[in-house]
C-alpha positions in Angstrom: 37.1 6.7 5.4 35.0 5.0 2.7 32.1 6.9 1.0 28.9 5.2 2.0 26.7 7.3 -0.3 24.9 6.0 -3.4 25.9 7.2 -6.7 24.0 7.5 -10.0 25.2 8.4 -13.5 23.5 11.3 -15.0 24.7 12.3 -18.5 28.0 10.5 -17.9 28.5 12.5 -14.7 28.5 10.7 -11.4 25.9 12.3 -9.0 26.1 11.5 -5.2 22.7 10.7 -3.6 22.4 11.0 0.1 19.9 8.8 2.1 17.0 10.9 3.4 14.1 10.2 5.7 10.5 10.6 4.8 9.7 13.4 7.0 6.1 13.0 7.7 3.7 10.1 7.3 1.2 12.6 5.7 3.8 13.3 2.9 4.0 9.6 2.3 0.1 9.3 2.1 0.0 12.3 -0.3 2.5 10.7 -2.7 0.6 7.4 -2.6 -2.8 9.1 -3.1 -1.4 11.0 -6.1 0.2 8.0 -7.6 -0.9 4.6 -6.2 1.4 2.7 -8.5 4.3 3.6 -6.2 2.8 0.7 -4.2 1.2 -1.5 -6.8 0.0 -1.2 -10.3 -3.7 -1.1 -10.8 -4.8 0.3 -7.5 -7.7 2.7 -7.3 -7.8 4.8 -4.0 -11.4 5.1 -2.7 -10.7 6.3 0.9 -8.2 8.0 3.2 -8.0 8.4 7.0 -11.1 6.2 7.4 -12.4 5.7 11.0 -13.4 2.1 11.5 -13.9 0.1 14.7 -10.3 -1.2 14.6 -8.8 2.4 14.2 -8.0 4.8 11.4 -7.1 3.2 8.0 -4.5 5.3 6.2 -5.8 4.4 2.7 -8.3 2.0 1.3 -8.2 1.0 -2.4 -9.6 -1.5 -5.0 -7.2 -3.5 -7.0 -7.6 -4.9 -10.6 -8.4 -8.4 -9.2 -11.5 -6.9 -7.6 -10.2 -7.0 -4.0 -10.3 -4.4 -1.3 -6.8 -3.3 -0.3 -6.2 -2.0 3.2 -3.0 0.1 3.1 -1.0 1.0 6.1 2.0 3.3 5.8 4.8 4.0 8.2 7.6 6.5 7.8 9.9 4.3 9.8 10.7 0.6 9.7 7.9 -1.8 9.6 7.5 -3.7 12.8 5.4 -6.6 14.0 2.6 -4.4 15.5 1.8 -3.0 12.1 0.6 -6.5 11.0 -1.9 -6.7 13.9 -3.0 -3.3 13.2 -3.6 -3.9 9.6 -5.5 -7.2 10.3 -7.7 -5.3 12.7 -8.6 -2.8 9.9 -9.2 -5.5 7.4 -11.5 -7.3 9.8 -13.5 -4.0 10.3 -14.0 -3.7 6.6 -15.0 -7.4 6.4 -17.6 -7.0 9.1 -19.2 -4.0 7.5 -22.5 -4.4 5.5 -22.8 -2.6 2.2 -24.7 0.4 3.5 -22.0 1.0 6.2 -19.3 0.8 3.5 -21.1 3.3 1.3 -21.6 5.6 4.2 -17.9 5.4 5.0 -16.6 6.0 1.4 -19.0 8.0 -0.7 -19.0 11.4 1.1 -15.3 12.1 0.2 -14.9 10.3 -3.2 -14.3 13.6 -5.1 -10.9 13.7 -3.3 -9.7 10.7 -5.4 -11.1 11.4 -8.8 -14.4 11.3 -10.7 -16.9 10.6 -7.8 -19.5 9.1 -10.2 -17.1 6.7 -11.8 -15.8 5.7 -8.4 -19.3 5.2 -7.0 -20.0 2.9 -10.0 -16.9 0.9 -9.4 -17.6 0.4 -5.7 -21.3 -0.6 -6.6 -19.9 -3.2 -9.1 -17.6 -4.5 -6.4 -20.4 -4.7 -3.8 -22.7 -6.5 -6.3 -19.9 -9.1 -7.0 -19.5 -9.7 -3.3 -23.1 -10.7 -2.8 -22.4 -14.0 -4.5 -18.7 -14.4 -3.8 -18.0 -12.7 -0.4 -15.7 -9.8 0.4 -12.1 -10.3 -0.5 -9.7 -8.1 1.3 -5.8 -8.0 1.1 -3.3 -6.0 3.2 -0.5 -3.7 1.8 2.0 -2.2 4.2 4.7 0.2 3.2 7.6 1.8 5.2 11.3 2.5 5.4 12.5 -1.1 5.6 11.2 -4.2 7.4 12.0 -5.5 10.8 13.4 -9.0 11.0 10.7 -10.2 13.3 8.0 -9.0 10.8 9.7 -10.6 7.9 9.9 -13.9 9.8 6.1 -13.8 10.6 5.2 -13.0 7.1 7.3 -15.7 5.8 5.5 -18.2 8.1 2.1 -16.9 7.2 2.8 -17.4 3.5 2.3 -21.1 4.1 -1.4 -20.3 4.6 -1.9 -18.1 1.6 -2.2 -14.9 3.8 -2.9 -12.1 1.4 -0.2 -9.4 2.3 2.2 -7.4 0.4 5.0 -5.4 1.9 6.7 -2.5 0.1 10.0 -1.2 1.6 11.1 2.3 0.5 14.3 4.3 0.7 14.4 8.0 -0.1 17.6 9.7 -1.5 18.3 13.3 -2.0 20.3 14.5 -5.0 21.2 17.8 -6.7 18.0 17.5 -8.7 15.5 16.5 -6.1 14.4 13.2 -4.5 14.7 9.6 -5.7 12.4 7.0 -4.3 13.6 3.3 -4.2 11.2 0.5 -3.5 11.5 -3.2 -2.8 8.3 -5.0 -3.2 7.7 -8.5 -1.6 4.2 -9.6 -2.4 1.8 -12.5 -1.9 1.6 -14.5 -5.2 -1.8 -15.3 -6.7 -1.0 -18.2 -9.1 -4.4 -17.9 -10.7 -3.9 -14.2 -11.6 -1.9 -13.1 -14.6 -1.1 -9.8 -12.8 0.5 -11.5 -9.7 3.7 -9.9 -8.6 6.7 -11.9 -7.7 9.4 -10.7 -5.3 11.7 -8.2 -6.9 13.1 -4.7 -6.7 12.0 -1.7 -8.7 13.5 1.7 -8.9 
């Protein structure tokens, strides 16, 4: 029977990696909160487990392009329902006035870094929106992507729908865990930091 494991070379010695499962969604959130670049470079987390009219947002961030990023994470394969869920969360953030957003985010900013600096960043963002409107993008991450969701996202790309998907695989080796990610993101041609489709390990 063929060996279906993944191998890596470590100091010229082959090491077998065994595919693992991300055991808890909370663990996944912990990792992303500690290092948002696992999802996308330049993200600043400003909220976690936020209760909004559409439900509970896993994570809310700001990106380097000055957009709010609604982040929904699943420990299993991403399916079509996660897209509707995320759109509902994004619409909830879009419908909030500035005071509601401050009340939602400010009480727990110390959990994500220097509260004073984060407040200043949020205030700058809100001030910018007074003239340009609130721009929100969606980022969903999980252990693979269902064919149906991939087809829907492919169709929505025609309308410049702002969504990024990140597919993770977790492997166990003798020295710990290895996380592989496959990023398929919406491309903003006007932005020098736009990401093209590709795999990063």
